[in-house]
N, C-alpha and C positions, 0 to 999 in steps of 0.2 A: 225139500229140494235142496240141491247142493249150494246154489247161490244164496239161499236164505241164511246160511251160516255166516258168510261174510257180510251180508246185509245187517246182521245183528252185531257183528264185531267192529265194523268200520263205519265212519261217518260218510254220508252221501248227500249232505245238504249244502255243500260248498263246491266251488270250482277247484278241483284238485289239480287238473291238468288243463292249462289254457292253450296248449298245443300238443300234438301227438309226438312222442319221443320214440317212434319206431319208423324205420326207413321205408317209405311207401314203394320205392323202386324195388327193394328186396321183396316186400310183401307181394307185389303184383307178379313178379317172376315166380315166387314160391307157389302162388295159387294156380298159375297156369290156366286161367279161366278162359274158355272160348267165348266169342260174342254170343249174346243171348242167354248167358248164365244167370242163375239165381245165387246171389252172394249174401251172406250174413256177416255183419261187421260190428265188433264192439265200437260204440260211437266215440267214447272219450271226448276229445274236443272237436272231432269231426273231420280233421284234415285227411286221414287215410280213407275214411268213408267216401269223401268227395273224390279222392284220387282213384278209387275203384271205378268211377264212372268212365275213366279213360279206356277201360277194357271193353266197353260197349255191352254192359250187362242188360238183361231184361229188367232186373230189379236188384236193389241193394237194400236189405233190411238192416237198419241201424238200431242197435239194442244197447240199452244201458239202464242200470238201476238208479242212476242219479239224474234228477230233473235238471240240476245245474249244468251237468255235462251236455244234456240234450239241448238246453237253451243255447249253449255254445255252437252246436251244430246248426240249429235253426237260424241263429244270427248270421252264421257264415253263408247259409243258403240265401238269405236276404242280401248279403253283401255281393254274392256272385250275380244275383238278379239285378241289383240296382246300381252297383258301382262299376267304374272302369278299373282296369287292372292296376294302374298306378295308385288309384285311391284305395283299392283292396290292400296293397302292400303297406300303405301308410296306416290304415286302420289296424292291421295286424301287428304293426311295430317293426316290420322288416325294413322299413325306410323311415327316416325322420319326417315329422309332420307337425304342423301348427293348427291343423283342422280336424283332428280326430273327433272332437265333440260334435262338430257339424256333420261329419260323416255318420257318426252313431245316431244322431237325431234323425237323419234321413232314413235310416234303417228301421227305427223303432216307432216312427210316427203312426203307422197303421196297425201296430200290434196291439194285443189285448192289454188291459191295464196292469195285470199282475206282471206281465213280461216287461212292460215299460218301467214299472217300479223296480224290478230286479236289475235292469240294465242302468237305470239312473243311479242306483247304489254303487255300481261299478264304474261310473263315468269318470271319476277323478283318476282312478287307477288306469283306465284305458287311455285317458289323455296323456298320462305320464309314460306308460310302458307299452301301449298298444294292446289290442285284444289278445295277442299271443303271449302277453307277459303278466297276466293277472292271476294266475293260478298259484296254489300253494307250492307246487314243485318248481315253478318259475321263480317264485320268491326265494326259495332255497338257493337256486343258482345266483340270484341277485345278491344275496348275503355273501356267498362265496366270492363273487366278482368284485364286490365293493370293499369287503373287509378282510377276506382271507388271501385272495390272490395277490394283492399289492404287498403283502408281507414277504412274498417270494419273488415276484416278477413285476417289473414296471410295464407301463403301457407300450413303450417302444419294443420291448421284448415280445409282448403279446402280438403286436402288429407284425413283427418280423416272422413270428411263428406261423402266421396265417398267410404268408406270401408263398407263391408257387416255388417249389424246389425239386431237385432230383432226389431219388431215394437215398443216395449217400449223404446229400446235404441235410435231408430230414433226420437221418440217424445222428449226424453230428449235432444238429440243433437240439435233438431230444437229449443227448448226453449232457449238454449244458443245462437244459431245462430241468432234468431229473436230479436235482441236487438234494442234499440231505434234508434241507428245510421243506422242500416240496413233498418229499416222501413222508415226513412227519406230519405235515398238515393234511395230506391225503388220509392218513390213518385216523386223524382226529375228526376231520369234518365229514368224511364219508363212512363213518361207523354206522352200525345199525341204529344206535341210539340217536345220533344226530340226524340221520336221514329220516327216521321214523317220526321224530318230533317236529322237524322243520320242513321236510319234503313229502315223503309218502306217509300213509297212515301206519301207525305201529302194528296194527292188526295184519298188515300185509307181510310181516316178517314172522308170523306165528309158526310157520313150518320151514323157515329158512335154514340152510346148511352152509357151511364154509365161511371163509374170511372175506367179507364184503370189501374192505379197503384194498386187500390184495387183488381181488378181482377187478376193481376199478383201476388200480395201477396197471394191471396187465392189459386191460382193454384200452386204456388211455394210450399206452405205448403203441398199440396197433393202430389207433386213430391218428397218431402223430407221425408214425414212421411208415407203416405198411400202406396206409391210405394217404391221400394228399389233403392236408388240412385246408388248403385254399378252396377245395371243392366240397367242403363239409359244412352245410348250413347249421347243423345241430351244434357243432363245436363252436362256430362263429357266435351263435347266440349265447352259449354258456360263457364265453370269454369276453364278449363285447355288449351283449344285450340287444343285438340286432343281427339280422342276416346280412351277409356280404353279397357278392354277386351270385353265389350259389344259393339256390332256393330249394325248399322241400318240393316234391313233385307237384302237389296240388296248387302251389303258388307260382309255378313256372309260367311265363307268358304264353308259351306254345300250347298250353292245355286250358287256358282260361275260357276261351269261347266254347270249346268242346264240353267242358264241365258245365258251363252255364246252360248249354242246350239240352243237357240230360238230367237236370235237377229234379224233374218230376218222377224219375225212376227211384228216388230214395223214399223209403217208408220208415218212419220213426216210431219206435216201440219202446215203452218203458215197462219192462217186466223181466223176470228172470229168464236167462237164456234157455233153460230147459222148457219153459212154457212156449217159447218161440219154436223150439224143436218139435214140440208136441202138435203144433198146428201148421207147421210148414214141412212139406215133403220135397224130396228131390233137390236138396240144396247142393250146388256145385262147388261151393267153397266157403270156408269159415275163416274170417280174420278174428282170431281169439285173443290177440294181445298176449298178456301173461296171466290170463284169468285162472289157470289151474294152480298157480302158485299160492293162491289165497285159500285153497281148499285142503281139507284133510284127505288122506288117501281114500277113505271111503266115499267122501263127497266127490272127489275127482273121478273115481270109477263110475259112480252113478251118473254124473253129468256127462262124461265121455260117452257112455253107452247110449244115452238119449240122443246126443248129437249125432252119433254114428248112425243110429236108426233113421234119422232124417236126411242123411247124406246119400246121394245117388252113387251107384257103382262108378268109380273113377273120380269121385269128388274128393277134395282135399281139406284137411284140417291143418291150419298153419298157426303156430303159436311160438312164443319165446319163453325160455327159462332164464331167470336171473339168479335166484338163490335156492330154488327148489328143482331138482332134476326130475321133471315130469315127462313121461312118455305114455304111449298107449297102455292102459292097464292090462294085466295078464288075461282077464276075461274077454278082452276085445282084440288082443294082439293078433290072433289068427285071421282076423277080418280086415287087417290093414297092412299096407306095405310102407315101411319107413324109407323115405328118400334121403338116406344119410349123407351120401356124397354130395348130392345137390344142395342139401341144407348146409353142409360145411363150407362149400364154395360160396354160397350166398352170404353166409355169416361172416366170412373173411372180407366181403365187400360192404358190410353193413355199416353205414356212416353214423347211425344212432348206436353208439358203441358200448352201451352199458351191459347188455345181456351176455350171459354165459353161453347160450346155445339157441339156435333156431331149429324148430321141429317142423317137418313136413311129412304128413301121414295121409295116405290115400286109401279110401275104402275099396277093397277088392272082393268082398263077399258079404 
């Protein structure tokens, strides 16, 4: 199976992502799922799986190879069930808090012993950084924020960057921000070696192409000039370690009660995605994150074909490319329609700005 390859090459025994770094608003538009749909979602930390409940699906199958990542989703489900919205934001780290340990204790009191032990081992980090700040990737940004960014820009400059501005004002601000020291540090800290060691797993770059620091620089400019930094929760977390007024979709107050009312529609599965495809038919939409990046071309073709077989006519596969240009493999291309213009338009609005491209492919045969 295609996913078995990455399961052997990368570690899945730790929390790699404590929050999802893909824009759920973009994902939901890309999937274009009608009410009553069956959706399959890479679980990761769980945020976007929960966000999919706002589309009124019949079921959302959350899939991951990592038990640690699935524990993140399960704890979020308990948080939506047991906490109020302001408490959820405190637990996640979106807002300052002095009671995260008490909130965590309320969520884990009735869970099994293994789960309680797992979260007790994370308790100190949750107290300090919030549930959304305890992953390897978030620690990578914390190193950047604490030790790298201050070498270039002070706190007042960061705060000014995140304030609302007109596009011309943002362009002028970026011109001052993008000095030679910033460009040099981007190249050093966002290299494949640094990101592989400190952030992502090195195995995730096995098939990577292109210049990662150059891509980060280009996408950062888009996030700071083309989009409004004041409305970007992902950028706010990277630069400050907390969300500002803007929140990821699943954490917005207007969706809290709705998500809470639909939690029983989530099915959590720990197995390779192809196994899910073999036992689930008529899937209306797939949130595939950037899973194809981790596969060889042969693995990608095998996995894509199996997922396509499980997709109903009109169903969509949505995924991102960061360093590997994946599209529908030639053997499957005649059976799908690529929504290129729609994907480009959504990618331009994507506030989680790391990725090179968004792919939207619809089964037509």
